[in-house]
N, C-alpha and C positions, 0 to 999 in steps of 0.2 A: 368516814366522818372527816371533815376538814378540821385540822388543828387550829384553834383560834389564835395561837401565837405563831403559826407557821406561814409559809409563803402562799398557801392556797387560801388563806383567809384575807378578809379586808384589812389592809395594813393600817396600823395605828401608830401615831407618833409617841415618843416617850411620855409617860404620864398616864397613858391609858391602862386599864386593868390588865394584868398579865394572866396567863392561863391558870395560875394557882389562886388568883384573887377573884376572878369573875364568876358569876353564877353559871356561865356556860361550862366551866371546868368541872362543876359538880353535878352536871345533868346526867352523867353516866355515858357509857359507850354507845356507838351506833345510832340506831333510830331514835332512841330516847332523847338524845341531845337535840336532834332535828325537831322532834315533836314538841319539846319544851320551847325551842326557839320560835316555832310557828304559833304555838298557843300564846306565848308572850307577845308576839307581834300582833296577833288578832285582838288580844285584850287591850293593848295600848292603842291600837288603831280605832277600836270601838269606844274606848273610854274618853278620848279627846272630844268627839262629837257629843257624847253624853254630858260631859262637863259644859260644853258650849250650849247645849239645850237647857241645862239648869241655869246657866248665866242669863239666858233669855228671860227666865222667870224673875231674876234679880232686876233686869232692866225694866220689865213690866211693873214690878213693885215700885221701883224708883219713879217711874212715870205716874203711877197711881198716887203715890204720896205727894209728889210735887205738882200734881195737876197737869202733867204733860210737859216733858222737856222739848225744846226745839229739836227738829228732825236731825240736824247736824250733830247736836250734843248726844242725842239718843243713839245715833249711828256710831259716834266715837266711843261711847260707853260699851256698845255691843261689840265693837272691834277689839277693845282692850280686854274685855272679859271673855269673849268668845274666841279670840285668836291668841293674844299674848298669854292669857292665863290658861285657857283650855288646852291649847296645843303646845305653845312654848313652855309654859309652866310645868305641864305634865312631863314633857321631855326632859327638862332640867331636873325635876324632882326624881325621875327614874334613874338618871345617871348619878345623881347625888346619892341615892339609895344604894347604888352599886359601889359606892365608896370613892367616887372621883371628886377631886377638888376642882377649882375653876380652871387651872392649867390643864388638868386631866380631861375635863369636858371639852375644852377647845381642841385638844389634841385628838380626842376620840372622834369628834365630829369632823375635824379637818376644816377649821375656819381660818381663812387668810385672805388677804387682798388678791383679787383675781389678776392674772397676768394679761397682757395684750392677746396672747394666744387664746386664753380662756374667754376673753371678751368676744373674740371672733367666733369661738365655739358657741357662745350663747346666741349670737345673731344667726349663725348657720343652723343651729338646732331649732330655733324658732321658725325659720323658713321651712325646715323639714316638717315641723308640726303643722304649719299652715297648709302646705301642699297636701299632706296626708289627710288632714281633716276635710279639706275641700274635695278631695277625691272620694272620701267616704261619704260626704254629704251628698254628692252627686248621685252616688249609688243608692243612698237612702231615699232621695227624692224620686229617683226612677222607679223604685219599688213601692213608693207611696207609703213608706213606713212612718209611723207617728214618732215624734220626739217630745221630750218634756222640756219645760222651761225652768230656769234658775230663779229662785226667789230674789236674790240680790239684783239680778238683771231686771226683773220685773219692777222692783222698787226704784231702780235707777230710771227706767223708762217713765214711771209715773212722777218722778221727782228729779228731773234732769239737773237741777241746781246742785245736787249732791255728787254728780258724776266726777267732777274734778277731785273731790275728797276720796272717792273710791279709786281713782287712778293713782293718787299718791299712796293710798293704803295698800294697793297691790304690791308696791315695792317695799314699803316700810313696815307693813304689818302682815298681810296675808301670805305673801311668798315666803318670808323668813319663818313665820310661825308654823305654817303647814310643812315646810321642808325640814325644819329641825325635828319634827316628830316623825313624819312618814319616810323621809330619806335618812336623816341622821340617826334616828333611834330605831325605827321599825326595820328599815332595810339594813342598817348597821348591825342590829341584833341577829337578823337572819343570816347576814354575811359571816357571822362567827361560826356557823355550822354548814352553810350551803355555799355552793359555787356561785359566781356572779349571775348567770342567767336565771336560775330558779329564784334566787333572792330578789332580783329586780322584778320578776313576774309576780311573785307573791305579794311583795310590797305594793306594786302598782295595782294589783287586783283589790287589795284592802283599801288603798287610797281612793280608787274609783267607786267602790261599793259604798263607802261611808257617805258619799255625796247624795245618796238616795233621799236623805232627810232634807236636803236643800232644794229638791226638785218638786215641781208640781205637774200634775197630769196623770194619765192612766198608767197602769203597771207596765204595759208593753212599751209605752213611750219612755218611762223611766229606765227600763232595762236597756233600750236602745241608746239612750243618752249616756248611761254608765259605760256601755261598750265603747262609745266615742271617747269618753274621758279617759278610758284605759290607755289610749294611744299616746297622748302627751305625757301621761304618767310614766310610761315606759321610757320615753326620751329623758324625762327628769332623772329617772333612776340610772339610766345608762351614762348620762353626763356626770352624775355624782360618782359612779363607779370609776369612770375614766379619769376624772380630775382629782378625786379624793378631796374636794374642796366644796363644802356645803354652800358657800356663797354663790357658786355658779348655778346650781339648780334653783336657788332662791331667787336670783335675778332673772333667770329664764322663766320661772313660774310667774313672777311679777310682771315681766314683759308681756307674756301671753295674756294675762288677765287685763292689763292696762290697755292693750290694743283692742280687746273686745269692748271694754268700756268706752274707749275713744270712738269706735265705730258706732256704738249706740248714741253717743253724744252728737256726732256728725249727722246721723240719721234724723234725730229729733230736731236738730237745729236747721237742717236744710230740707225739711219737707217729707212728703209721703212717697216720693219716687223710689226711695230705697227702704221703705218700711219692711218689705219682706226680708231684706238682709238683716235688719235688726231682730226680727222674730226668729230667724235662723240662728243668729248670734247668741241668743239667750240659751240655746241648747248646748253651746260649745264652751261655756264659761266654766273653767276648772277651778272653782274655789270652794 
């Protein structure tokens, strides 16, 4: 078992819980600590989307009471409740439950302004994601395998006027909210008892799997798309492990989504010649 306070664990800045204060310290020796970490990660990973799903009911209720909000207002409310509250709020509540104050949370997550080197890493990592997904997509097309579509991308294609809002939200809402939960808390919790590779893989699998609720299409198509989403998720996790700076994967995640939304916008604005690219892009959106 890796000691949460030792060199084999994910390093935390002063202010994070020490080995005598964190729940991991009382999990017990050996496999029990690992099992508790994995179960905790699974529960947190599933609870975020569950809260987001419930928030959708709140938005529906508000629309019913008001007679229907404008689409942009409805989308903004959905983003606030389904992202800031469901993912960011859950992550912060969990860390507060563990006894961390504001400074402790910042230190635990590793939140700081990215350096020029880290900015370069974001760009390089995004290029790696792009090349990898393109290669996998070519294989999938050659095999004739079905993929699923993302509900947000479908909404954007039907209402292109909201795409600029979604591009901004990728950086300001979606990337930060999802990364604070799935990298900062889920991967961070796993990293207290697991070495880097398994912690990244388990967190990435959880992150990709929970997107099943945001996909439309047949089961085989959803499974294929989840497998595709697993690839950028691994890169997000690896970048977080390397930099220990949550801002880096949050920006990388936002960049990835924003580029997909931009492709959709250009496709809609400039005609049907690249319509097939847009339809393929809906399967690659990792939000």
